[in-house]
C-alpha positions in Angstrom: 189.7 28.1 24.2 188.4 28.2 27.7 190.1 31.6 28.4 188.5 33.1 25.3 185.1 31.8 26.2 185.4 33.2 29.7 186.6 36.5 28.3 183.7 36.6 25.9 181.2 35.8 28.7 182.7 38.5 30.9 182.5 41.1 28.2 178.8 40.1 27.4 177.9 40.4 31.1 179.6 43.8 31.3 177.6 44.9 28.2 174.4 43.7 29.8 175.1 45.6 33.0 175.9 48.8 31.1 172.7 48.4 29.1 170.7 48.0 32.4 172.4 51.1 33.8 171.5 53.1 30.7 167.9 51.8 30.5 166.5 54.5 32.9 168.2 57.2 30.8 166.7 55.7 27.6 163.3 55.5 29.2 163.6 59.2 30.2 164.6 60.2 26.7 161.7 58.3 25.2 159.3 59.9 27.6 160.8 63.4 26.9 160.6 63.0 23.1 157.1 61.4 23.4 155.9 64.2 25.6 157.3 66.9 23.2 155.6 65.2 20.3 152.3 65.1 22.1 152.6 68.8 23.0 153.3 69.7 19.4 150.3 67.6 18.2 148.0 69.1 20.7 149.1 72.6 19.8 148.5 71.9 16.0 145.0 70.7 16.9 144.3 73.9 18.8 145.5 76.0 15.8 143.3 73.9 13.5 140.3 74.5 15.7 140.9 78.2 15.8 141.3 78.4 12.0 138.2 76.3 11.4 136.1 78.6 13.7 137.3 81.7 12.0 136.6 80.3 8.5 133.1 79.1 9.6 132.4 82.6 10.8 133.7 84.1 7.5 136.5 86.1 9.1 139.5 84.5 7.3 138.5 82.9 4.0 141.0 81.0 1.9 141.2 78.2 -0.6 142.5 75.6 1.8 140.4 76.7 4.7 137.3 77.0 2.5 137.9 73.4 1.3 138.3 72.2 4.9 135.2 73.9 6.1 133.2 72.6 3.1 134.2 69.1 4.1 133.2 69.6 7.7 129.8 71.0 6.7 129.1 68.2 4.3 129.9 65.6 6.9 128.5 67.3 10.1 126.2 70.0 8.7 125.3 72.5 11.4 127.5 70.5 13.8 130.7 71.8 12.1 131.0 74.5 14.8 130.8 71.9 17.6 133.4 69.7 15.8 135.8 72.7 15.6 135.4 73.3 19.3 135.8 69.6 20.1 139.1 69.5 18.1 140.4 72.3 20.3 139.4 70.6 23.5 141.1 67.4 22.2 144.3 69.3 21.6 144.2 70.8 25.1 143.6 67.3 26.6 146.6 65.9 24.7 148.8 68.7 25.9 147.7 68.1 29.5 148.4 64.4 29.3 151.9 65.2 27.9 152.7 67.5 30.8 151.3 65.1 33.5 151.4 61.4 32.6 149.3 60.5 35.6 146.4 62.7 34.5 143.1 60.8 34.8 141.4 60.9 31.4 137.6 61.5 31.8 136.5 58.7 29.5 133.0 58.7 30.8 132.6 62.4 29.9 134.1 61.9 26.4 131.9 58.9 25.6 128.8 60.7 26.9 129.5 63.8 24.8 130.1 61.8 21.7 126.8 60.0 22.1 125.0 63.3 22.7 126.7 65.0 19.7 125.9 62.3 17.1 122.4 61.9 18.4 121.9 65.7 18.1 123.1 65.5 14.4 120.5 62.9 13.7 117.8 64.8 15.5 118.6 68.0 13.6 118.5 66.2 10.2 115.3 64.3 11.1 113.4 67.4 12.3 114.1 69.5 9.2 110.7 68.7 7.7 110.5 71.3 4.9 113.7 70.1 3.1 114.5 66.8 1.5 117.0 64.9 3.6 119.4 64.3 0.7 119.2 67.8 -0.6 119.9 69.1 3.0 123.4 67.5 2.6 124.0 69.5 -0.5 122.9 72.7 1.3 125.4 71.9 4.0 122.7 72.0 6.7 121.1 69.7 9.3 123.3 67.0 10.6 125.3 66.5 7.4 126.0 63.1 6.0 126.3 61.5 9.4 123.0 63.0 10.5 121.3 61.7 7.3 122.8 58.2 7.9 121.7 58.0 11.5 118.3 59.4 11.0 117.5 57.1 8.1 117.9 54.1 10.5 114.7 55.0 12.4 112.9 57.2 9.9 111.4 54.3 8.0 109.9 52.7 11.1 109.0 55.8 13.2 108.8 58.6 10.7 111.0 61.6 10.6 109.3 63.3 13.6 109.4 60.1 15.7 113.0 59.5 14.9 113.9 63.1 15.8 112.2 62.8 19.2 114.1 59.5 19.9 117.4 61.0 19.0 116.7 64.1 21.2 116.1 61.7 24.2 119.3 59.9 23.3 121.2 63.2 23.3 119.9 64.1 26.7 120.9 60.7 28.1 124.4 61.3 26.7 124.6 64.6 28.4 123.4 63.1 31.7 126.0 60.4 31.5 128.8 62.9 30.7 128.0 65.3 33.5 126.4 62.9 36.0 123.3 65.0 36.3 120.2 63.0 37.3 116.8 63.8 35.9 115.6 64.9 39.3 118.2 67.7 39.4 117.3 68.8 35.9 113.7 69.0 36.9 114.3 70.8 40.2 116.6 73.3 38.4 114.0 73.9 35.7 111.2 74.5 38.2 113.5 76.7 40.3 114.2 78.8 37.2 110.5 79.1 36.5 109.9 80.2 40.1 112.6 82.8 40.0 111.2 84.2 36.8 107.7 84.4 38.2 108.9 86.1 41.4 110.4 89.0 39.6 108.8 92.4 40.3 106.6 93.6 37.4 104.9 97.0 37.2 101.4 96.9 38.7 98.3 98.0 36.7 97.7 100.9 39.1 101.1 102.4 38.2 100.5 102.3 34.4 99.8 105.7 32.9 96.2 106.7 32.3 95.0 107.2 28.8 95.4 110.8 27.7 98.0 111.6 30.3 101.1 113.0 28.8 104.1 110.7 29.1 106.6 111.7 31.8 110.2 111.8 30.8 112.2 109.0 32.4 115.1 111.2 33.3 112.9 113.6 35.4 111.7 110.8 37.7 114.2 109.9 40.4 114.8 106.2 40.9 113.1 104.6 43.9 115.7 103.5 46.5 115.8 99.8 47.1 116.3 98.5 50.7 117.9 95.1 51.2 117.0 93.8 54.7 118.4 90.2 54.4 122.1 91.3 54.4 124.0 94.5 55.0 126.0 95.5 52.0 128.8 97.1 54.0 129.6 93.9 55.8 132.0 91.4 54.3 130.9 87.8 53.9 131.3 85.6 56.9 134.2 83.1 56.9 133.9 79.6 58.0 135.7 80.3 61.3 133.3 83.2 62.0 130.3 81.0 62.0 128.7 80.3 65.4 131.8 79.3 67.4 131.1 78.1 70.9 133.8 79.5 73.2 134.0 78.0 76.7 136.0 80.3 78.9 137.9 79.2 82.0 135.9 81.3 84.3 133.4 80.4 87.0 130.9 82.4 88.9 132.1 83.4 92.4 131.2 80.6 94.7 128.9 81.1 97.6 130.4 81.3 101.0 130.5 77.8 102.5 129.8 77.4 106.2 132.5 75.2 107.8 132.7 73.8 111.3 134.9 75.6 113.7 136.9 72.4 114.3 138.2 72.7 110.7 140.6 75.2 109.3 139.1 78.2 107.5 139.5 78.6 103.8 141.0 82.0 104.4 144.3 80.2 105.1 144.5 79.3 101.4 145.4 81.8 98.7 143.1 83.0 95.9 144.1 82.8 92.3 142.6 84.5 89.3 142.3 82.8 85.9 143.4 84.5 82.7 141.7 84.2 79.4 142.8 84.4 75.7 141.6 87.2 73.4 139.0 86.2 70.9 141.1 87.5 68.0 143.9 85.0 69.0 141.3 82.2 69.2 140.0 83.1 65.7 143.6 83.3 64.3 144.5 79.8 65.7 141.2 78.4 64.5 141.9 79.7 61.0 145.4 78.3 61.0 144.2 74.8 62.0 141.6 74.8 59.2 143.9 76.1 56.6 146.7 73.7 57.6 144.5 70.7 57.4 143.0 71.9 54.2 146.4 72.0 52.6 146.7 68.3 53.2 143.3 67.7 51.6 141.3 67.5 54.9 138.2 69.6 55.1 137.4 70.4 58.7 135.7 73.1 60.7 136.4 74.4 64.2 133.1 74.4 66.0 134.0 75.1 69.6 136.9 76.3 71.7 137.5 75.4 75.4 139.9 77.6 77.3 141.8 76.0 80.2 144.5 77.2 82.5 147.4 75.5 80.6 145.9 74.5 77.2 143.1 75.5 74.8 141.2 72.7 73.2 139.9 73.4 69.7 137.0 71.1 68.8 137.4 70.2 65.1 134.4 68.6 63.2 135.6 66.5 60.3 134.0 67.2 56.9 134.1 65.6 53.5 136.8 65.5 50.9 136.4 65.0 47.2 138.5 62.3 45.4 138.7 61.7 41.7 138.7 58.0 40.8 140.4 56.2 37.9 137.2 56.5 35.9 137.1 60.2 36.4 134.2 60.1 38.8 134.4 62.4 41.8 133.5 60.7 45.1 132.9 62.4 48.5 134.7 60.7 51.5 134.4 61.5 55.2 137.7 62.7 56.7 139.0 60.0 58.9 140.0 60.7 62.5 143.4 59.0 62.0 144.3 61.4 59.2 143.9 64.3 61.6 145.9 62.6 64.3 148.8 61.8 62.0 149.3 65.6 61.3 150.1 66.6 64.9 153.6 67.7 64.0 152.5 69.8 61.1 149.9 71.5 63.2 152.5 72.1 65.9 154.7 73.7 63.3 151.9 75.9 61.9 150.8 77.1 65.4 154.4 77.4 66.7 153.5 75.3 69.7 155.9 73.6 72.1 154.0 70.4 72.0 150.5 69.4 70.8 148.2 66.7 71.8 145.2 65.4 69.8 142.3 63.7 71.5 140.7 61.7 68.7 137.8 61.7 69.3 136.7 63.6 72.5 134.7 61.0 74.5 131.0 61.4 74.1 131.2 64.2 71.5 131.4 64.2 67.7 134.6 66.3 67.5 138.4 65.8 67.5 140.1 67.8 70.3 143.3 69.6 69.3 145.0 70.8 72.6 147.3 73.8 72.0 149.4 75.1 74.9 148.7 78.6 76.1 151.4 81.3 76.0 151.2 81.5 79.8 150.1 78.8 82.2 147.6 80.1 84.8 147.9 79.1 88.4 145.3 76.8 89.7 144.6 77.3 93.4 143.4 74.8 95.9 140.9 77.1 97.4 138.9 77.6 94.2 138.6 73.9 93.7 137.5 73.3 97.3 134.8 75.9 96.9 133.6 74.5 93.6 130.3 72.7 93.1 132.2 69.6 91.8 134.0 69.2 95.1 130.9 69.9 97.2 128.9 67.4 95.2 131.1 64.5 96.3 130.3 65.1 99.9 132.5 62.4 101.4 135.3 62.7 104.0 138.0 61.5 101.6 137.2 63.9 98.7 140.3 65.6 97.3 141.1 68.3 94.7 142.7 67.3 91.4 142.7 70.6 89.4 141.0 72.1 86.4 140.4 70.5 83.0 140.8 72.0 79.5 137.6 74.0 79.8 138.5 75.4 83.2 136.0 73.3 85.2 137.1 72.0 88.6 137.9 68.3 88.9 137.6 66.5 92.2 137.6 62.8 93.2 136.8 60.5 96.1 139.8 58.5 97.5 137.4 55.9 99.0 136.0 55.1 95.6 139.3 54.7 93.8 140.6 53.2 96.3 144.3 53.7 95.6 146.2 56.1 93.4 149.4 55.7 91.5 151.3 58.9 90.5 154.2 58.9 88.1 156.2 61.5 86.1 159.7 62.9 85.6 161.5 65.1 88.1 160.0 68.5 88.4 156.7 67.6 86.6 154.6 68.1 89.8 154.3 64.8 91.7 155.1 66.2 95.1 152.9 69.2 94.6 150.1 66.8 93.7 150.7 64.8 96.9 150.6 68.0 98.9 147.3 69.0 97.3 145.8 65.6 98.3 147.1 65.9 101.9 145.9 69.5 102.2 142.4 68.5 100.9 142.2 65.7 103.4 143.3 67.6 106.5 141.3 70.7 105.6 138.1 68.6 105.8 138.8 65.9 108.5 139.8 65.9 112.1 142.3 63.5 113.6 139.4 61.4 115.0 138.2 60.8 111.4 141.4 60.5 109.5 144.9 59.4 110.2 148.0 59.7 107.9 151.0 57.5 107.4 153.7 59.3 105.4 156.8 57.7 103.9 159.4 60.1 102.3 162.8 58.4 101.4 163.9 61.8 99.8 163.6 63.4 103.3 162.7 66.8 101.9 159.1 66.9 100.6 156.8 65.8 103.5 159.0 66.7 106.5 157.0 70.0 107.0 153.9 67.9 108.1 155.7 66.6 111.2 153.6 67.6 114.3 150.2 67.4 112.6 147.9 65.4 114.9 146.6 63.4 111.9 150.0 61.8 111.5 150.9 58.5 113.1 154.4 59.1 114.7 156.4 61.2 112.3 157.3 61.1 108.6 159.4 58.0 108.1 162.6 58.5 106.1 164.9 55.6 107.1 164.7 52.5 104.9 165.1 50.1 107.9 162.0 51.5 109.5 159.8 51.8 106.3 159.4 48.1 105.9 158.3 47.8 109.5 155.7 50.6 108.9 154.2 48.8 105.9 154.1 45.5 107.9 152.2 47.4 110.6 149.7 48.5 108.1 149.0 44.9 107.1 148.6 44.0 110.7 146.2 46.8 111.2 144.2 45.7 108.2 144.0 42.1 109.5 143.0 43.4 112.9 140.2 45.5 111.5 138.8 42.5 109.5 138.7 40.5 112.8 136.7 43.4 114.4 134.3 43.4 111.4 133.8 39.7 111.8 132.8 40.1 115.5 130.0 42.5 114.7 129.1 41.2 111.2 130.1 44.4 109.5 131.1 44.5 105.8 133.1 47.7 105.7 134.4 50.5 107.9 131.4 52.7 107.6 129.1 49.9 108.7 131.3 49.2 111.6 131.5 52.8 112.7 127.8 53.2 112.5 127.4 50.3 114.9 130.1 51.6 117.2 128.4 55.1 117.4 125.1 53.4 118.4 126.9 51.6 121.2 128.8 54.6 122.3 132.2 52.9 121.5 135.2 54.3 119.7 135.1 54.3 115.9 137.9 53.5 113.5 139.4 56.4 111.5 140.3 56.3 107.9 144.0 55.7 107.2 145.8 57.2 104.2 149.3 55.9 103.5 151.3 58.3 101.3 154.6 57.2 99.7 156.5 59.9 97.9 159.1 57.8 96.1 158.4 54.1 95.3 161.5 53.5 93.1 163.9 54.0 96.1 162.0 51.5 98.1 161.9 49.0 95.2 165.7 49.3 94.8 166.3 48.6 98.5 163.9 45.8 99.2 162.0 44.9 96.0 160.4 41.6 97.1 159.3 42.7 100.5 157.9 46.1 99.3 156.1 44.7 96.3 154.5 41.9 98.4 153.4 44.2 101.2 152.0 47.0 98.9 150.1 44.4 96.7 148.6 42.8 99.8 147.4 46.2 101.2 146.1 47.3 97.8 144.2 44.0 97.3 142.4 43.8 100.7 142.5 47.2 102.4 139.6 48.9 100.7 136.8 47.7 103.0 138.9 48.5 106.1 139.3 52.2 105.2 143.0 52.1 104.4 144.1 53.7 101.1 147.4 54.1 99.3 148.8 57.1 97.5 152.1 56.1 95.8 154.3 58.3 93.6 157.4 57.5 91.6 159.6 59.4 89.2 160.8 56.2 87.4 157.8 54.6 85.6 159.5 51.5 84.4 158.4 47.9 84.6 160.9 46.9 87.4 159.4 49.6 89.7 155.7 49.7 88.6 155.4 46.0 88.2 152.3 44.3 86.8 151.0 43.3 90.2 151.3 46.9 91.5 149.7 48.4 88.4 146.8 45.9 88.5 145.8 46.9 92.0 145.9 50.7 91.3 143.0 51.4 88.9 143.3 55.2 89.5 146.4 56.7 88.0 147.9 60.2 87.4 150.5 60.6 84.8 152.6 63.8 84.6 155.2 64.6 81.9 157.3 61.6 81.0 160.3 61.1 78.6 158.8 58.7 76.1 155.7 57.0 75.0 156.9 53.7 76.5 156.8 55.3 80.0 153.3 56.6 79.2 152.2 53.1 78.3 153.5 51.8 81.6 151.4 54.3 83.6 148.3 54.7 81.5 148.5 51.7 79.0 148.4 54.3 76.3 150.5 57.1 74.8 149.9 60.8 75.5 151.8 61.7 78.7 155.0 62.4 76.7 153.3 65.5 75.1 152.5 67.1 78.4 153.9 70.5 79.4 155.1 69.8 82.9 154.5 72.1 85.9 151.3 70.3 87.0 150.0 69.3 83.6 148.7 65.8 84.0 146.5 63.0 82.6 144.1 61.8 85.2 142.7 58.3 84.7 139.7 57.6 87.0 138.4 54.0 87.5 135.0 55.1 86.3 136.4 56.7 83.1 137.5 54.9 80.0 140.0 57.5 78.8 142.3 59.9 80.7 141.3 63.5 81.3 143.8 66.3 80.9 144.0 68.4 84.1 146.1 71.2 85.4 146.9 70.3 88.9 146.4 72.4 92.0 149.4 74.3 93.3 149.9 74.5 97.1 152.5 77.0 98.3 154.7 76.6 101.4 152.9 79.4 103.2 149.5 77.6 102.8 151.0 74.4 104.1 152.6 76.1 107.1 149.4 77.9 107.9 147.2 74.8 108.0 149.9 72.8 109.9 150.1 75.6 112.5 146.4 75.6 112.9 146.3 71.9 113.8 149.4 72.0 116.0 148.0 74.9 118.0 144.6 73.3 118.4 146.1 70.1 119.8 149.0 71.7 121.6 147.7 70.5 125.1 147.6 66.9 124.1 150.7 64.8 124.3 151.8 63.3 120.9 151.3 59.6 120.6 154.2 57.3 119.7 154.1 55.5 116.4 151.9 52.4 116.7 154.5 50.2 114.9 157.1 51.1 117.6 154.9 50.7 120.6 153.4 47.5 119.2 156.8 45.9 118.6 158.1 46.8 122.1 155.0 45.4 123.8 155.1 42.2 121.9 158.8 41.6 122.6 158.3 42.4 126.2 155.6 39.8 126.4 157.8 37.3 124.6 160.7 38.0 127.0 158.3 37.6 130.0 157.0 34.3 128.5 153.5 35.7 128.0 153.5 35.4 124.2 154.8 32.9 121.7 156.6 33.4 118.5 153.5 32.7 116.5 152.0 36.1 117.7 154.7 38.0 115.8 154.3 38.2 112.0 157.5 40.0 110.9 160.5 37.9 109.9 163.0 39.7 112.1 160.6 39.7 115.1 160.0 36.0 114.6 163.7 35.2 114.7 164.1 37.5 117.7 161.3 35.7 119.5 162.8 32.3 118.8 166.2 33.5 119.9 164.7 34.8 123.2 163.1 31.4 123.9 166.3 29.6 123.0 168.5 31.6 125.4 165.9 31.2 128.2 166.0 27.5 127.8 169.8 27.3 127.5 170.6 29.9 130.2 173.4 31.1 128.0 173.7 33.3 124.9 176.3 33.6 122.1 176.4 34.1 118.4 177.7 30.6 117.8 174.9 29.1 119.8 172.3 30.9 117.6 174.2 29.8 114.5 174.1 26.1 115.5 170.6 25.9 116.9 168.8 28.3 114.5 171.0 27.6 111.4 171.7 31.3 110.8 174.7 33.2 109.4 177.0 35.1 111.6 175.7 38.6 110.6 172.1 37.7 111.5 173.1 35.9 114.8 175.2 38.9 115.8 172.3 41.2 115.0 170.0 39.2 117.3 172.6 39.2 120.1 172.8 43.0 119.9 169.0 43.4 119.9 168.6 41.2 123.0 171.4 43.2 124.7 169.5 46.4 124.0 166.3 45.0 125.5 168.2 43.9 128.6 167.5 40.2 128.1 171.2 39.3 128.1 174.3 40.9 129.6 177.2 42.6 127.8 180.1 40.7 126.3 182.7 39.5 128.9 185.6 38.0 127.0 186.1 36.7 123.5 184.6 33.2 123.2 182.7 33.3 126.5 178.9 33.1 126.6 176.8 36.0 127.9 174.7 36.0 131.1 170.9 35.7 130.5 
């Protein structure tokens, strides 16, 4: 019994599952048969409407058709023609619904037309004054039986004329509801029609023939030519893209010759570069493609302006209005949203055959959406043109530097003192080192070594080496990791020393201090720019020390005239940490691999769509959004020419040693001589070395085991201190294994 029950339950569950599987097929069959039935019914109604119209016009009389038309006329009177037309429209609507089940039925129009039709029947019957209303039905005129029934409702109270006027108004209201035409539009259209009729040219009285004058045959008088001045007939109508289109070309007037001091390099050492422009036909073609592509997705837009830059061309798109039909059949106008345009970036790139495409939605301060399309050929942006531009000259500060040219070809320059530090990031080959070279060249082209000093750190040992020998440079370009940490520590000591000098004369910043020193005839403090070409290598070697030192300099060095320019090709959170990024408000992002890297640099996406080769997004501390700029290119010949100028000019002067080296030797000599204590030295290794020197002076002996016991150090650090003291001549060489050294 149990087995049979289980078998029965299993078979019933299988049957239910099969029925569920076949349910979509049955629904599809029902929809197919229902749709075919609707199509056949709609077609029959259209045929009936055609036959009714032909019979009403007396073209195809017949016994059945005559009977059908007689019924229509007795019921609707003169409205039988309208009924036949409405039957045909109903059949067409049924066929449309059968072919597209999601069709919105215009119920508002249907109801409005029905009200207007029946009110018109009543008005026609009521206004037929010369015929008795009941006899009018027998004559198959007026509004038929329906018109007689509706008009008799108001004829007793208002009379036939009053009832007719009321039903005429009801019919007009029905038409207004059906077609959504307000009375103001009807009135304006009526008066406009009257004005057009009155403005038509009529023959004047003077041109009329005099009495007694024989008439002139019309064919003998040649027609008077008509001249149309408003529009030329031989010109085609203007398209939307040919309306006034503002084209901003990437060309500037030739700058005036700038007088430069003889102590600075001449601008002739830099190369000149010419900018290329795009043909207007190509601009119109791309504008038309953008409009048509967005129109295919239901977005009505218009390209109002075009900005031509060295790398990209920005098409300014003004969003329009799109029409949407609601469920009630009402058509509504909606403003095209900015997000709708931004979401179609891939479709626009496909239509324009572009490598990558960036949409700035919207352009800050303007009512347009910027679609940035790459040019077929990237134009070279030279450093000389930006240095001669009005944008650079307007800054007028010693630490002004060239950035490049924006999407409209205008020069972009910035002030390093106002930033006060810059973070540069991007993949390999995107243009970071070229950007650093442009910053360095801008600074040494406009400053002497007395006004500006440079500290360069290049772990890659290939990018900044060519600047060795420039008198602006402290020491040489540092490439060894063991020395780089000491260089950054010296920068912190220099910063603290400057703050002490400011406190002595009550100065708030370096400019105030230098002004007081110039009045006293004393030596002023130069600006210091610290340039680091690869931060990720430093963070991998000594992350804690590098991050702590860089953050301390970035937080406090602004008033002392010390500024950082840091570049990295690895924009990840373990290299560009939150503390580092918080202290670098000015950032430059070159091409990166993903939107995550772009968010690390700029806190927003966009850098992943850049083209590389100097294409950047420049985020200034005073701007809310990044600006797209094509960076300046500096060739090796330009760098060598400017470096040679400075080396030749200061060839007679002996190069100064690096201050971090001379400072360390002087302090250790003082400690060895007993003239300084360990508290005077701030670096960890130097503190340990100073303590070790004091210890061996007291003990009159030196060994690694002694330093391990007294200073609680490990053997590698103790052996390192022993070797350092031997190099300085404080202790003697090793004698035998296990024996102490002579102090």
